[in-house]
Every structure is written in C-alpha cells, then in structure tokens.
All heavy atoms as TSV, in Angstrom:
chain	resi	resn	atom	element	x	y	z
A	1	MET	N	N	66.072	153.271	108.383
A	1	MET	CA	C	66.542	154.126	107.356
A	1	MET	C	C	67.823	154.969	107.940
A	1	MET	O	O	68.803	155.168	107.146
A	1	MET	CB	C	65.372	155.270	107.029
A	1	MET	CG	C	64.483	154.668	106.104
A	1	MET	SD	S	63.352	155.860	105.593
A	1	MET	CE	C	62.469	156.293	107.010
A	2	ILE	N	N	67.848	155.275	109.187
A	2	ILE	CA	C	68.873	156.022	109.739
A	2	ILE	C	C	70.148	155.132	109.684
A	2	ILE	O	O	71.278	155.517	109.291
A	2	ILE	CB	C	68.609	156.404	111.308
A	2	ILE	CG1	C	67.652	157.505	111.149
A	2	ILE	CG2	C	69.997	156.936	111.940
A	2	ILE	CD1	C	67.097	157.969	112.480
A	3	ARG	N	N	70.008	153.834	110.022
A	3	ARG	CA	C	71.130	152.977	109.984
A	3	ARG	C	C	71.662	152.840	108.507
A	3	ARG	O	O	72.873	152.841	108.326
A	3	ARG	CB	C	70.713	151.497	110.457
A	3	ARG	CG	C	71.777	150.384	110.418
A	3	ARG	CD	C	71.291	148.985	110.332
A	3	ARG	NE	N	70.609	148.728	109.192
A	3	ARG	CZ	C	69.514	148.076	109.089
A	3	ARG	NH1	N	68.917	147.544	110.122
A	3	ARG	NH2	N	68.902	147.823	107.924
A	4	ASP	N	N	70.815	152.710	107.666
A	4	ASP	CA	C	71.264	152.511	106.239
A	4	ASP	C	C	71.979	153.838	105.687
A	4	ASP	O	O	72.980	153.754	105.025
A	4	ASP	CB	C	70.138	152.231	105.283
A	4	ASP	CG	C	69.535	150.853	105.562
A	4	ASP	OD1	O	70.241	149.897	106.166
A	4	ASP	OD2	O	68.375	150.599	105.157
A	5	HIS	N	N	71.476	154.820	106.204
A	5	HIS	CA	C	72.087	156.234	105.755
A	5	HIS	C	C	73.468	156.297	106.352
A	5	HIS	O	O	74.442	156.636	105.733
A	5	HIS	CB	C	71.150	157.443	106.215
A	5	HIS	CG	C	71.850	158.652	105.870
A	5	HIS	ND1	N	71.670	159.279	104.557
A	5	HIS	CD2	C	72.658	159.671	106.541
A	5	HIS	CE1	C	72.300	160.436	104.476
A	5	HIS	NE2	N	72.907	160.617	105.691
A	6	ILE	N	N	73.603	155.981	107.723
A	6	ILE	CA	C	74.927	156.025	108.282
A	6	ILE	C	C	75.886	155.071	107.734
A	6	ILE	O	O	77.037	155.340	107.517
A	6	ILE	CB	C	74.730	155.833	109.817
A	6	ILE	CG1	C	74.074	156.986	110.429
A	6	ILE	CG2	C	76.111	155.600	110.450
A	6	ILE	CD1	C	73.725	156.813	111.965
A	7	ALA	N	N	75.434	153.925	107.349
A	7	ALA	CA	C	76.307	152.880	106.774
A	7	ALA	C	C	76.863	153.364	105.369
A	7	ALA	O	O	78.030	153.117	105.122
A	7	ALA	CB	C	75.511	151.537	106.466
A	8	ALA	N	N	76.071	154.195	104.728
A	8	ALA	CA	C	76.486	154.675	103.284
A	8	ALA	C	C	77.306	155.890	103.393
A	8	ALA	O	O	78.159	156.222	102.515
A	8	ALA	CB	C	75.231	154.765	102.437
A	9	ASN	N	N	77.055	156.694	104.500
A	9	ASN	CA	C	77.597	158.061	104.538
A	9	ASN	C	C	78.406	158.390	105.795
A	9	ASN	O	O	79.112	159.440	105.842
A	9	ASN	CB	C	76.510	159.163	104.501
A	9	ASN	CG	C	75.634	159.123	103.257
A	9	ASN	OD1	O	76.177	159.378	102.267
A	9	ASN	ND2	N	74.311	158.444	103.313
A	10	LEU	N	N	78.585	157.454	106.739
A	10	LEU	CA	C	79.366	157.574	107.877
A	10	LEU	C	C	79.049	158.505	108.875
A	10	LEU	O	O	79.611	158.823	109.868
A	10	LEU	CB	C	80.788	157.587	107.498
A	10	LEU	CG	C	81.389	156.450	106.627
A	10	LEU	CD1	C	82.820	156.773	106.301
A	10	LEU	CD2	C	81.249	155.249	107.332
A	11	SER	N	N	77.814	159.247	108.604
A	11	SER	CA	C	77.354	160.242	109.583
A	11	SER	C	C	75.903	160.586	109.104
A	11	SER	O	O	75.346	160.197	108.017
A	11	SER	CB	C	78.126	161.473	109.627
A	11	SER	OG	O	78.067	162.188	108.442
A	12	ILE	N	N	75.174	161.360	109.917
A	12	ILE	CA	C	73.899	161.859	109.671
A	12	ILE	C	C	73.736	163.273	110.184
A	12	ILE	O	O	74.228	163.602	111.295
A	12	ILE	CB	C	72.754	160.940	110.074
A	12	ILE	CG1	C	71.364	161.340	109.456
A	12	ILE	CG2	C	72.713	160.899	111.555
A	12	ILE	CD1	C	70.293	160.196	109.462
A	13	GLU	N	N	73.174	164.144	109.453
A	13	GLU	CA	C	72.956	165.501	109.870
A	13	GLU	C	C	71.524	165.879	109.662
A	13	GLU	O	O	70.734	165.242	108.988
A	13	GLU	CB	C	73.765	166.373	108.946
A	13	GLU	CG	C	75.379	166.221	108.830
A	13	GLU	CD	C	75.993	166.319	110.317
A	13	GLU	OE1	O	75.479	167.245	111.054
A	13	GLU	OE2	O	76.983	165.601	110.535
A	14	LYS	N	N	71.196	167.092	110.250
A	14	LYS	CA	C	69.867	167.497	110.256
A	14	LYS	C	C	69.274	167.642	108.798
A	14	LYS	O	O	68.168	167.141	108.514
A	14	LYS	CB	C	69.770	168.868	110.933
A	14	LYS	CG	C	68.326	169.428	111.050
A	14	LYS	CD	C	68.406	170.780	111.813
A	14	LYS	CE	C	66.976	171.372	111.951
A	14	LYS	NZ	N	66.975	172.650	112.782
A	15	ASP	N	N	70.068	168.246	107.939
A	15	ASP	CA	C	69.639	168.328	106.635
A	15	ASP	C	C	69.307	167.057	105.888
A	15	ASP	O	O	68.509	167.078	104.870
A	15	ASP	CB	C	70.640	169.207	105.796
A	15	ASP	CG	C	70.721	170.593	106.124
A	15	ASP	OD1	O	69.749	171.080	106.740
A	15	ASP	OD2	O	71.709	171.332	105.972
A	16	ASP	N	N	69.891	165.999	106.297
A	16	ASP	CA	C	69.688	164.671	105.553
A	16	ASP	C	C	68.254	164.285	105.648
A	16	ASP	O	O	67.758	163.542	104.741
A	16	ASP	CB	C	70.631	163.621	106.256
A	16	ASP	CG	C	72.072	163.864	105.951
A	16	ASP	OD1	O	72.377	164.420	104.942
A	16	ASP	OD2	O	72.963	163.426	106.800
A	17	PHE	N	N	67.542	164.773	106.638
A	17	PHE	CA	C	66.158	164.321	106.825
A	17	PHE	C	C	65.187	165.016	105.752
A	17	PHE	O	O	64.031	164.632	105.696
A	17	PHE	CB	C	65.676	164.581	108.243
A	17	PHE	CG	C	66.424	163.710	109.216
A	17	PHE	CD1	C	67.352	164.291	110.012
A	17	PHE	CD2	C	66.107	162.327	109.354
A	17	PHE	CE1	C	68.024	163.420	111.054
A	17	PHE	CE2	C	66.758	161.493	110.205
A	17	PHE	CZ	C	67.624	162.100	111.057
A	18	ASN	N	N	65.741	165.984	105.032
A	18	ASN	CA	C	64.980	166.612	103.963
A	18	ASN	C	C	65.066	165.948	102.690
A	18	ASN	O	O	64.411	166.354	101.677
A	18	ASN	CB	C	65.516	168.101	103.899
A	18	ASN	CG	C	65.244	168.841	105.072
A	18	ASN	OD1	O	64.067	168.814	105.665
A	18	ASN	ND2	N	66.128	169.787	105.384
A	19	TYR	N	N	65.904	164.877	102.592
A	19	TYR	CA	C	66.090	164.124	101.255
A	19	TYR	C	C	65.586	162.702	101.413
A	19	TYR	O	O	65.361	162.176	102.496
A	19	TYR	CB	C	67.632	164.201	101.050
A	19	TYR	CG	C	68.195	165.577	100.900
A	19	TYR	CD1	C	69.029	166.048	101.938
A	19	TYR	CD2	C	67.807	166.413	99.828
A	19	TYR	CE1	C	69.505	167.315	101.904
A	19	TYR	CE2	C	68.346	167.660	99.845
A	19	TYR	CZ	C	69.180	168.138	100.849
A	19	TYR	OH	O	69.660	169.396	100.761
A	20	VAL	N	N	65.430	162.050	100.217
A	20	VAL	CA	C	65.081	160.709	100.135
A	20	VAL	C	C	66.039	159.821	100.900
A	20	VAL	O	O	67.274	160.143	100.906
A	20	VAL	CB	C	65.077	160.322	98.611
A	20	VAL	CG1	C	64.808	158.869	98.434
A	20	VAL	CG2	C	64.049	161.139	97.864
A	21	PRO	N	N	65.685	158.859	101.595
A	21	PRO	CA	C	64.310	158.347	101.764
A	21	PRO	C	C	63.471	158.983	102.802
A	21	PRO	O	O	62.323	158.706	102.930
A	21	PRO	CB	C	64.570	156.844	102.080
A	21	PRO	CG	C	65.786	156.862	102.910
A	21	PRO	CD	C	66.671	158.015	102.248
A	22	PHE	N	N	64.114	159.777	103.747
A	22	PHE	CA	C	63.475	160.362	104.871
A	22	PHE	C	C	62.288	161.212	104.549
A	22	PHE	O	O	61.276	161.135	105.044
A	22	PHE	CB	C	64.411	161.112	105.811
A	22	PHE	CG	C	65.585	160.266	106.188
A	22	PHE	CD1	C	66.860	160.529	105.677
A	22	PHE	CD2	C	65.431	159.305	107.147
A	22	PHE	CE1	C	67.907	159.656	106.099
A	22	PHE	CE2	C	66.516	158.593	107.609
A	22	PHE	CZ	C	67.746	158.699	107.190
A	23	ALA	N	N	62.438	162.103	103.543
A	23	ALA	CA	C	61.348	162.973	102.990
A	23	ALA	C	C	60.161	162.140	102.601
A	23	ALA	O	O	59.090	162.623	102.844
A	23	ALA	CB	C	61.872	163.849	101.845
A	24	GLN	N	N	60.322	161.005	102.046
A	24	GLN	CA	C	59.214	160.301	101.605
A	24	GLN	C	C	58.449	159.629	102.778
A	24	GLN	O	O	57.182	159.323	102.578
A	24	GLN	CB	C	59.706	159.035	100.677
A	24	GLN	CG	C	60.327	159.500	99.462
A	24	GLN	CD	C	60.949	158.450	98.703
A	24	GLN	OE1	O	61.603	157.476	99.358
A	24	GLN	NE2	N	60.895	158.378	97.434
A	25	GLU	N	N	59.032	159.705	103.932
A	25	GLU	CA	C	58.366	159.014	105.105
A	25	GLU	C	C	57.997	160.116	106.149
A	25	GLU	O	O	57.648	159.767	107.295
A	25	GLU	CB	C	59.230	158.044	105.684
A	25	GLU	CG	C	59.547	156.887	104.819
A	25	GLU	CD	C	58.344	156.021	104.479
A	25	GLU	OE1	O	57.421	155.967	105.291
A	25	GLU	OE2	O	58.347	155.406	103.388
A	26	GLY	N	N	58.023	161.369	105.704
A	26	GLY	CA	C	57.639	162.501	106.591
A	26	GLY	C	C	58.709	163.519	107.015
A	26	GLY	O	O	58.438	164.445	107.724
A	27	GLY	N	N	59.873	163.199	106.657
A	27	GLY	CA	C	61.060	164.034	106.719
A	27	GLY	C	C	61.267	164.329	108.244
A	27	GLY	O	O	61.135	163.616	109.096
A	28	ILE	N	N	61.819	165.541	108.401
A	28	ILE	CA	C	62.331	165.994	109.793
A	28	ILE	C	C	61.172	165.990	110.762
A	28	ILE	O	O	61.418	165.647	111.936
A	28	ILE	CB	C	62.991	167.316	109.736
A	28	ILE	CG1	C	63.768	167.670	110.979
A	28	ILE	CG2	C	62.132	168.411	109.337
A	28	ILE	CD1	C	64.932	166.824	111.259
A	29	GLY	N	N	60.022	166.295	110.360
A	29	GLY	CA	C	58.854	166.330	111.286
A	29	GLY	C	C	58.616	165.037	111.825
A	29	GLY	O	O	58.278	164.778	113.063
A	30	LYS	N	N	58.628	163.990	110.952
A	30	LYS	CA	C	58.351	162.529	111.503
A	30	LYS	C	C	59.414	162.033	112.428
A	30	LYS	O	O	59.171	161.525	113.437
A	30	LYS	CB	C	58.225	161.674	110.200
A	30	LYS	CG	C	57.893	160.264	110.566
A	30	LYS	CD	C	56.491	160.124	111.335
A	30	LYS	CE	C	56.148	158.691	111.550
A	30	LYS	NZ	N	54.763	158.527	112.014
A	31	VAL	N	N	60.683	162.394	111.992
A	31	VAL	CA	C	61.791	162.045	112.869
A	31	VAL	C	C	61.672	162.642	114.309
A	31	VAL	O	O	61.910	162.005	115.373
A	31	VAL	CB	C	63.108	162.321	112.116
A	31	VAL	CG1	C	64.294	162.010	113.084
A	31	VAL	CG2	C	63.284	161.510	110.949
A	32	TYR	N	N	61.369	163.892	114.293
A	32	TYR	CA	C	61.203	164.604	115.557
A	32	TYR	C	C	60.050	164.071	116.333
A	32	TYR	O	O	60.104	163.902	117.624
A	32	TYR	CB	C	60.904	166.052	115.259
A	32	TYR	CG	C	61.197	166.960	116.510
A	32	TYR	CD1	C	62.415	167.179	117.046
A	32	TYR	CD2	C	59.982	167.307	117.281
A	32	TYR	CE1	C	62.540	168.010	118.229
A	32	TYR	CE2	C	60.153	168.009	118.406
A	32	TYR	CZ	C	61.362	168.390	118.895
A	32	TYR	OH	O	61.435	169.101	120.040
A	33	GLN	N	N	58.906	163.711	115.550
A	33	GLN	CA	C	57.872	163.122	116.244
A	33	GLN	C	C	58.150	161.816	116.910
A	33	GLN	O	O	57.814	161.512	117.960
A	33	GLN	CB	C	56.669	162.868	115.265
A	33	GLN	CG	C	55.425	162.263	115.800
A	33	GLN	CD	C	54.471	162.023	114.797
A	33	GLN	OE1	O	54.737	161.969	113.561
A	33	GLN	NE2	N	53.161	161.739	115.140
A	34	LEU	N	N	59.024	161.054	116.293
A	34	LEU	CA	C	59.393	159.719	116.828
A	34	LEU	C	C	60.389	159.768	117.993
A	34	LEU	O	O	60.308	159.176	118.970
A	34	LEU	CB	C	60.066	158.783	115.733
A	34	LEU	CG	C	59.059	158.392	114.695
A	34	LEU	CD1	C	59.891	157.758	113.522
A	34	LEU	CD2	C	58.023	157.488	115.147
A	35	PHE	N	N	61.354	160.716	117.905
A	35	PHE	CA	C	62.508	160.762	118.863
A	35	PHE	C	C	62.259	162.052	119.773
A	35	PHE	O	O	62.894	162.062	120.865
A	35	PHE	CB	C	63.796	160.872	118.195
A	35	PHE	CG	C	64.248	159.593	117.431
A	35	PHE	CD1	C	63.994	159.464	116.072
A	35	PHE	CD2	C	64.709	158.526	118.208
A	35	PHE	CE1	C	64.230	158.312	115.433
A	35	PHE	CE2	C	65.050	157.371	117.545
A	35	PHE	CZ	C	64.859	157.223	116.198
A	36	GLY	N	N	61.514	162.911	119.504
A	36	GLY	CA	C	61.347	164.086	120.433
A	36	GLY	C	C	62.396	164.924	120.546
A	36	GLY	O	O	63.392	165.092	119.731
A	37	GLU	N	N	62.536	165.626	121.662
A	37	GLU	CA	C	63.561	166.598	122.000
A	37	GLU	C	C	64.880	165.964	122.029
A	37	GLU	O	O	65.959	166.716	122.088
A	37	GLU	CB	C	63.243	167.424	123.205
A	37	GLU	CG	C	61.988	168.305	123.091
A	37	GLU	CD	C	61.690	169.157	124.266
A	37	GLU	OE1	O	62.605	169.312	125.139
A	37	GLU	OE2	O	60.570	169.598	124.371
A	38	GLN	N	N	64.941	164.727	122.309
A	38	GLN	CA	C	66.253	163.974	122.394
A	38	GLN	C	C	66.953	163.766	121.065
A	38	GLN	O	O	68.058	163.295	121.032
A	38	GLN	CB	C	66.041	162.635	123.107
A	38	GLN	CG	C	65.691	162.766	124.518
A	38	GLN	CD	C	65.321	161.366	125.139
A	38	GLN	OE1	O	65.183	160.398	124.416
A	38	GLN	NE2	N	65.397	161.377	126.424
A	39	LEU	N	N	66.278	164.053	119.875
A	39	LEU	CA	C	66.747	163.748	118.611
A	39	LEU	C	C	68.140	164.341	118.371
A	39	LEU	O	O	68.985	163.566	117.963
A	39	LEU	CB	C	65.723	164.322	117.511
A	39	LEU	CG	C	66.224	164.149	116.089
A	39	LEU	CD1	C	66.450	162.674	115.726
A	39	LEU	CD2	C	65.272	164.924	115.179
A	40	TRP	N	N	68.343	165.626	118.631
A	40	TRP	CA	C	69.549	166.111	118.196
A	40	TRP	C	C	70.705	165.668	119.066
A	40	TRP	O	O	71.858	165.514	118.640
A	40	TRP	CB	C	69.619	167.705	118.282
A	40	TRP	CG	C	68.376	168.251	117.438
A	40	TRP	CD1	C	67.366	168.948	117.845
A	40	TRP	CD2	C	68.073	167.776	116.127
A	40	TRP	NE1	N	66.456	169.103	116.841
A	40	TRP	CE2	C	66.850	168.385	115.752
A	40	TRP	CE3	C	68.704	166.992	115.093
A	40	TRP	CZ2	C	66.305	168.250	114.501
A	40	TRP	CZ3	C	68.157	166.882	113.934
A	40	TRP	CH2	C	66.892	167.441	113.591
A	41	GLN	N	N	70.443	165.388	120.426
A	41	GLN	CA	C	71.469	164.721	121.201
A	41	GLN	C	C	71.892	163.283	120.717
A	41	GLN	O	O	73.046	162.954	120.657
A	41	GLN	CB	C	70.923	164.641	122.648
A	41	GLN	CG	C	71.908	164.083	123.668
A	41	GLN	CD	C	71.373	163.952	125.039
A	41	GLN	OE1	O	70.313	164.433	125.339
A	41	GLN	NE2	N	72.040	163.153	125.913
A	42	LEU	N	N	70.822	162.538	120.402
A	42	LEU	CA	C	71.049	161.200	119.815
A	42	LEU	C	C	71.931	161.342	118.516
A	42	LEU	O	O	72.850	160.573	118.293
A	42	LEU	CB	C	69.763	160.503	119.432
A	42	LEU	CG	C	68.957	160.141	120.719
A	42	LEU	CD1	C	67.642	159.578	120.271
A	42	LEU	CD2	C	69.637	159.046	121.507
A	43	ILE	N	N	71.528	162.268	117.580
A	43	ILE	CA	C	72.275	162.429	116.342
A	43	ILE	C	C	73.749	162.734	116.671
A	43	ILE	O	O	74.752	162.116	116.117
A	43	ILE	CB	C	71.676	163.462	115.516
A	43	ILE	CG1	C	70.247	163.125	115.180
A	43	ILE	CG2	C	72.529	163.804	114.318
A	43	ILE	CD1	C	70.184	162.374	113.872
A	44	ASP	N	N	74.030	163.709	117.640
A	44	ASP	CA	C	75.354	164.058	117.964
A	44	ASP	C	C	76.055	162.956	118.555
A	44	ASP	O	O	77.244	162.766	118.247
A	44	ASP	CB	C	75.357	165.255	119.024
A	44	ASP	CG	C	74.892	166.552	118.388
A	44	ASP	OD1	O	74.923	166.662	117.186
A	44	ASP	OD2	O	74.510	167.481	119.084
A	45	GLU	N	N	75.463	162.148	119.486
A	45	GLU	CA	C	76.155	161.001	120.052
A	45	GLU	C	C	76.494	159.999	119.046
A	45	GLU	O	O	77.609	159.298	119.079
A	45	GLU	CB	C	75.286	160.401	121.106
A	45	GLU	CG	C	75.216	161.270	122.423
A	45	GLU	CD	C	74.233	160.660	123.477
A	45	GLU	OE1	O	73.790	159.548	123.319
A	45	GLU	OE2	O	73.888	161.478	124.481
A	46	MET	N	N	75.616	159.646	118.102
A	46	MET	CA	C	75.936	158.775	117.010
A	46	MET	C	C	77.009	159.173	116.204
A	46	MET	O	O	78.017	158.393	115.863
A	46	MET	CB	C	74.630	158.494	116.121
A	46	MET	CG	C	73.604	157.577	116.813
A	46	MET	SD	S	72.368	157.163	115.702
A	46	MET	CE	C	71.471	158.603	115.294
A	47	ASN	N	N	77.074	160.442	115.807
A	47	ASN	CA	C	78.111	160.916	114.898
A	47	ASN	C	C	79.467	160.930	115.632
A	47	ASN	O	O	80.496	160.567	115.051
A	47	ASN	CB	C	77.751	162.244	114.392
A	47	ASN	CG	C	76.736	162.260	113.338
A	47	ASN	OD1	O	76.505	161.295	112.453
A	47	ASN	ND2	N	75.993	163.362	113.098
A	48	GLU	N	N	79.411	161.268	116.984
A	48	GLU	CA	C	80.650	161.247	117.681
A	48	GLU	C	C	81.210	159.928	117.880
A	48	GLU	O	O	82.422	159.592	117.629
A	48	GLU	CB	C	80.403	161.880	119.127
A	48	GLU	CG	C	81.541	161.994	119.872
A	48	GLU	CD	C	81.345	162.633	121.216
A	48	GLU	OE1	O	80.547	163.683	121.244
A	48	GLU	OE2	O	81.854	162.202	122.244
A	49	ALA	N	N	80.361	158.828	118.105
A	49	ALA	CA	C	80.776	157.434	118.205
A	49	ALA	C	C	81.406	156.944	116.928
A	49	ALA	O	O	82.300	156.226	116.864
A	49	ALA	CB	C	79.570	156.619	118.701
A	50	LEU	N	N	80.697	157.367	115.791
A	50	LEU	CA	C	81.145	156.990	114.549
A	50	LEU	C	C	82.609	157.590	114.161
A	50	LEU	O	O	83.304	156.892	113.497
A	50	LEU	CB	C	80.155	157.271	113.522
A	50	LEU	CG	C	78.899	156.412	113.534
A	50	LEU	CD1	C	77.882	157.005	112.601
A	50	LEU	CD2	C	79.176	154.956	113.121
A	51	ALA	N	N	82.776	158.773	114.633
A	51	ALA	CA	C	84.110	159.428	114.261
A	51	ALA	C	C	85.281	158.924	115.140
A	51	ALA	O	O	86.350	159.013	114.792
A	51	ALA	CB	C	83.918	160.923	114.554
A	52	ALA	N	N	84.910	158.257	116.197
A	52	ALA	CA	C	85.950	157.760	117.153
A	52	ALA	C	C	86.728	156.492	116.645
A	52	ALA	O	O	86.312	155.819	115.681
A	52	ALA	CB	C	85.347	157.328	118.609
C-alpha cells in the first residue's frame, strides 16, 4: 500500500495513514506496529530519496 501511495502521490506523510486504504487496514497504529520506532526515519528517507 505504501508503494502504491507513493507512486500516485510522490510522497507519504504521517497523516496519509489516517485515510483509505491505510485506515481500512489499521491506520497509523498498524503501520507503527509493523515498522516500530524506525517508521518516521524510514518515511523521511523515502521522501528525501524521492525528492532527489
């Protein structure tokens, strides 16, 4: 889902996890559960790489 979101929007932000399709699968809580404390660092790194 993250890949598809980035492909359509060219970035991903914390708030994006509150909307479909992420919200349907557990939202920000589920994403944090999967990626843990590294989540925000990963998001920042992905967005930075996409902007380059």
